[in-house]
C-alpha positions as CSV (number, residue, x, y, z in Angstrom):
1,M,112.5,36.5,129.1
2,N,109.0,36.9,131.1
3,M,108.3,40.5,130.5
4,K,105.3,41.7,132.9
5,K,103.7,44.7,132.4
6,C,105.7,47.3,133.8
7,L,104.9,51.1,134.0
8,N,107.0,53.6,133.9
9,L,107.1,55.1,137.3
10,E,108.7,58.9,137.1
11,Y,107.1,59.2,141.0
12,D,106.9,57.5,144.1
13,V,104.1,59.7,144.4
14,V,101.3,62.2,142.8
15,L,99.3,64.6,145.3
16,S,95.7,65.3,143.9
17,F,94.4,68.5,146.5
18,A,92.8,71.9,145.9
19,G,93.6,74.5,145.9
20,E,92.7,76.2,149.2
21,D,94.6,73.3,151.4
22,R,97.7,74.1,149.1
23,D,99.8,75.7,152.6
24,Y,99.7,72.1,154.2
25,V,100.1,70.2,150.9
26,E,103.0,72.3,150.0
27,K,104.8,71.7,153.7
28,T,104.3,67.6,152.9
29,A,106.0,67.7,149.5
30,S,109.0,70.2,150.2
31,F,109.7,67.2,153.3
32,L,109.6,64.9,150.8
33,R,111.2,66.6,148.6
34,K,113.9,66.7,150.4
35,S,113.4,63.1,151.7
36,G,114.2,61.7,148.5
37,I,111.3,60.8,147.6
38,K,110.5,61.5,144.0
39,V,106.8,63.9,144.4
40,F,104.8,65.0,141.7
41,Y,103.6,68.5,143.1
42,D,102.5,71.1,140.5
43,L,104.6,73.6,141.4
44,Y,107.6,71.7,141.3
45,E,106.5,71.2,137.7
46,D,105.7,74.2,136.6
47,I,108.3,74.7,133.8
48,D,107.5,71.4,132.0
49,L,104.2,71.9,132.5
50,W,104.4,75.1,130.7
51,G,103.3,74.4,126.7
52,K,101.2,70.9,127.5
53,D,98.3,70.1,127.2
54,L,97.3,69.4,131.0
55,Y,94.2,67.5,130.7
56,Q,96.3,64.6,128.7
57,H,99.5,65.0,130.3
58,L,98.0,65.3,133.6
59,D,95.8,62.0,133.4
60,D,98.7,60.2,132.0
61,V,100.9,61.6,134.9
62,Y,97.6,60.9,137.7
63,Q,96.7,57.2,136.0
64,N,100.6,55.7,135.2
65,K,104.0,57.7,136.6
66,A,103.6,56.4,140.3
67,K,103.9,53.9,142.8
68,Y,100.7,55.7,144.6
69,A,98.6,59.1,145.3
70,V,97.5,60.9,147.4
71,V,94.0,62.1,147.5
72,F,93.5,65.2,149.7
73,I,90.1,65.1,150.5
74,S,88.2,68.4,151.8
75,E,84.9,70.4,151.0
76,H,87.3,72.1,148.4
77,Y,88.3,69.4,146.7
78,K,84.9,68.3,145.7
79,R,84.0,71.2,144.1
80,K,87.0,71.5,142.0
81,L,87.0,70.3,138.3
82,W,90.6,70.0,137.9
83,T,90.4,67.5,141.3
84,N,88.0,65.4,139.5
85,H,89.8,65.0,136.3
86,E,92.9,64.1,138.4
87,L,90.6,61.7,140.8
88,K,88.8,59.7,137.7
89,S,92.8,59.4,136.6
90,A,93.8,57.6,139.4
91,Q,90.7,55.5,140.2
92,A,91.2,54.1,136.4
93,R,94.9,52.5,137.2
94,A,93.3,51.8,140.7
95,F,90.6,49.4,139.4
96,S,92.8,47.7,136.6
97,E,95.0,47.0,140.0
98,S,94.5,44.5,142.7
99,E,96.7,46.2,144.8
100,E,95.8,49.6,146.5
101,Y,97.0,52.8,144.6
102,I,94.7,55.9,145.7
103,L,95.9,56.9,149.3
104,P,92.9,59.3,151.2
105,A,94.5,61.5,153.4
106,R,91.1,63.6,155.5
107,F,91.2,67.0,156.0
108,D,87.5,66.5,156.8
109,D,84.3,64.1,156.5
110,T,83.2,65.1,153.4
111,E,82.0,62.5,150.7
112,I,84.0,62.2,147.4
113,P,82.1,59.5,144.8
114,G,84.4,57.0,144.3
115,I,86.3,56.8,147.6
116,R,83.8,54.0,149.7
117,K,84.1,54.9,153.2
118,T,85.2,51.4,153.3
119,I,88.5,52.4,152.5
120,G,91.5,53.0,155.0
121,Y,92.5,57.1,154.9
122,V,94.7,59.1,156.9
123,S,92.8,61.8,159.1
124,L,94.8,65.1,158.8
125,I,93.5,67.1,161.7
126,D,95.7,66.5,163.9
127,L,98.9,65.7,162.3
128,T,101.5,68.6,161.0
129,P,102.5,68.4,157.1
130,I,106.2,67.0,158.3
131,N,104.3,64.5,160.0
132,F,102.0,63.0,157.3
133,A,104.9,63.2,154.7
134,K,106.4,60.5,157.0
135,K,103.9,58.2,156.9
136,I,103.7,58.5,153.4
137,I,107.2,57.6,153.6
138,K,106.7,54.8,155.5
139,K,104.0,53.7,153.4
140,L,106.2,53.5,150.1
141,G,108.9,51.7,152.6
142,D,112.2,51.2,150.2
143,I,112.8,52.8,147.4
144,E,115.1,52.3,144.5
145,P,117.6,50.7,146.5
146,E,121.3,50.9,145.6
147,K,124.0,49.2,146.2
148,F,121.6,46.2,147.1
149,L,122.0,42.4,147.8
150,P,119.6,40.2,149.1
151,D,120.0,37.8,152.3
152,D,117.8,35.4,150.4
153,I,118.9,35.0,146.9
154,T,116.5,31.6,145.9
155,Y,116.1,33.1,142.4
156,I,120.0,31.9,141.4
157,K,119.5,29.3,144.0
158,E,116.9,27.4,142.3
159,L,118.3,28.4,139.0
160,F,121.6,26.1,139.9
161,N,119.1,23.3,141.6
162,S,117.7,23.2,137.9
163,L,120.7,23.6,135.8
164,F,123.8,21.5,138.1
165,E,124.1,19.3,140.6
166,D,127.8,19.9,141.7
167,F,127.3,23.6,143.7
168,E,126.5,23.7,147.3
169,E,124.3,26.5,148.3
170,E,127.5,28.1,150.4
171,E,129.7,28.0,147.1
172,I,126.8,30.0,145.0
173,E,126.6,32.9,147.7
174,S,129.6,33.1,147.6
175,I,130.1,33.3,143.9
176,V,127.2,36.1,143.5
177,L,128.7,38.0,146.9
178,Y,132.2,38.3,145.2
179,I,130.5,39.5,141.9
180,F,128.5,41.6,143.7
181,N,131.6,43.7,145.7
182,K,133.0,44.5,142.6
183,L,130.3,45.1,140.0
184,K,130.2,47.9,143.8
185,L,133.4,49.4,142.3
186,T,132.3,50.2,138.6
187,T,131.5,53.3,137.0
188,D,128.7,54.5,136.0
189,R,130.0,54.4,132.5
190,E,131.2,50.8,133.3
191,R,127.8,49.7,134.3
192,Q,125.9,51.2,131.3
193,F,128.1,49.1,129.3
194,L,127.7,45.9,130.8
195,T,123.8,46.4,131.7
196,A,124.3,47.3,127.6
197,L,126.4,43.9,127.4
198,V,124.2,41.5,129.1
199,M,120.8,43.2,127.4
200,H,122.4,42.8,123.6
201,S,124.7,40.1,123.5
202,C,124.5,36.4,121.5
203,R,122.9,34.6,123.4
204,H,125.2,31.4,122.4
205,D,126.8,29.7,124.9
206,I,126.6,32.1,128.3
207,T,128.7,29.9,130.1
208,E,131.7,30.7,128.4
209,D,131.5,34.3,127.6
210,L,129.5,37.6,126.4
211,H,129.7,37.9,122.6
212,E,128.1,40.3,120.0
213,D,129.5,43.2,117.4
214,F,131.4,45.4,118.7
215,S,129.6,48.3,116.4
216,L,126.2,47.5,118.0
217,F,127.4,48.1,121.5
218,E,128.6,51.6,119.9
219,R,124.5,52.1,119.3
220,V,122.6,50.6,122.5
221,T,125.2,53.0,124.4
222,G,126.3,55.9,122.4
223,F,129.6,55.5,123.6
224,N,131.8,55.6,120.0
225,R,134.9,53.4,119.7
226,E,137.0,54.8,121.9
227,E,135.6,55.5,124.4
228,L,134.3,51.9,124.7
229,I,137.6,50.7,124.3
230,D,138.4,52.8,127.6
231,I,136.1,51.2,129.6
232,L,136.5,48.0,128.5
233,K,140.1,49.0,129.4
234,S,139.4,49.5,132.9
235,L,136.8,46.5,133.8
236,T,140.1,44.4,133.6
237,N,141.1,46.1,136.8
238,L,138.0,44.3,138.0
239,G,138.5,40.8,136.8
240,F,137.1,41.0,133.1
241,E,138.8,40.1,129.9
242,Y,137.8,41.1,126.4
243,S,138.9,41.1,122.9
244,I,138.1,42.3,119.4
245,T,138.6,40.0,116.5
246,K,138.0,41.3,113.2
247,S,136.2,39.6,110.2
248,G,136.0,36.1,110.0
249,S,134.8,34.8,113.8
250,E,132.3,33.3,113.4
251,C,129.0,32.9,115.5
252,H,126.1,29.9,115.3
253,D,122.8,32.0,116.2
254,N,120.3,29.7,115.4
255,G,121.4,27.6,112.7
256,V,122.7,30.8,110.8
257,E,126.7,32.2,110.8
258,H,127.6,35.6,111.2
259,A,131.3,37.4,110.6
260,Y,131.7,40.7,111.9
261,E,134.3,42.6,113.7
262,H,133.7,40.1,116.9
263,L,133.8,41.7,120.7
264,S,133.4,39.3,123.3
265,V,134.2,40.0,127.1
266,K,134.3,37.1,130.5
267,M,134.6,38.0,134.1
268,I,137.4,35.7,135.7
269,S,137.3,35.3,139.6
270,R,140.8,36.3,141.2
271,E,139.8,34.3,144.6
272,P,141.6,31.0,144.6
273,E,138.4,29.9,146.8
274,L,135.9,30.2,144.5
275,V,134.3,26.5,142.8
276,L,134.5,28.9,139.5
277,V,137.4,30.6,137.1
278,N,134.9,31.6,134.5
279,V,131.8,33.4,136.2
280,T,130.7,35.2,133.2
281,M,127.5,32.9,133.5
282,V,127.0,33.5,137.2
283,L,126.9,37.4,136.1
284,V,124.3,36.9,133.7
285,F,122.4,34.9,135.9
286,M,122.3,37.3,138.3
287,Y,121.3,40.1,135.8
288,F,118.4,38.2,134.1
289,G,117.1,37.7,138.4
290,A,117.3,42.0,139.1
291,M,115.4,42.2,135.3
292,N,113.1,39.9,135.5
293,G,109.5,41.7,134.6
294,K,110.9,44.7,133.8
295,C,110.3,47.0,130.4
296,E,114.2,48.4,129.2
297,I,113.8,51.2,130.6
298,C,113.7,50.1,133.7
299,C,116.4,47.3,133.6
300,M,118.5,49.8,132.6
301,D,117.8,52.0,136.0
302,T,117.7,48.9,137.9
303,L,120.8,47.8,136.9
304,Q,122.5,51.1,137.1
305,R,121.7,51.4,140.5
306,L,122.5,47.7,141.0
307,D,119.6,47.0,142.8
308,F,119.3,42.9,143.0
309,S,116.7,42.8,145.2
310,D,114.2,40.7,142.8
311,L,117.2,37.9,143.2
312,K,115.3,37.3,146.3
313,D,111.5,36.0,144.3
314,N,111.3,32.8,143.4
315,L,112.0,31.2,139.7
316,D,109.7,31.2,136.9
317,D,109.5,28.4,134.5
318,E,109.1,30.4,131.7
319,D,112.6,32.3,132.6
320,L,114.0,28.8,133.0
321,E,113.3,27.5,129.3
322,F,114.8,30.8,128.2
323,I,118.2,30.1,130.0
324,I,118.0,26.8,129.2
325,R,118.2,27.6,125.6
326,C,121.4,29.5,126.2
327,I,123.6,27.7,127.9
328,P,124.8,24.6,125.3
């Protein structure tokens, strides 16, 4: 599938400030943290920073690890060596992207090299730390939604329209909603397994089932055999069916025959009004849409939260070509 650049965003926002302005910044960081925002504030990281090469580590944090960098500009900020280092790292990120990354917040009118006067900023002169924190939260928008399915599932509809002729939009929506409601009932362990199942299964005939060597899932999930069997059994309550076949079952993958202990998993609908009984293919399409453009770590995180917000996006030609190869 099409894999675009995907940063490992450990934080929603990183804060760059001078020590003299700590009282204001700490109150801002505290409100952000209590609001569920993942914020990099040095005193929250004191144990993690202990023993690290701070020059290299902070360069990585301020350049690669957050959605936004908030820079608290003041006369003190301009004179500090560490704030200049943090700002240069943030600027390197800003220069490489078309979207805004550095969010200036001013205590005064001090000019900082590299931050143009034309860049929009927030004045802190008459703004309390809590009210400023609320502005940051508003700027961040919806952060990592959980158990979310958008009203508009353009990705799935375009995919079905490209592959099939006999599905109405309402039918597609009903199937997707059915699957989503079942997934909301899964446990963390079940979600971890299902994500690994979609990501690592053989790509041959996803219209029928997902299948692969059983031992592979022990490797990629970290669960032992007994734990995987327990997970599979618990998923049957939600309409999943599975079978484990000893060596002798063969999968033809790119013309090569593989014999192994074969795990096969499919999802069966229990709603007679749905036009599909075996809805495995739609489950896979939903996962592909949620994973599109993300690295493996972000895929796992997104699907662990059941965040299907990216299904509102258009289908890429490259994604369609990839999926066509999975359907006989």
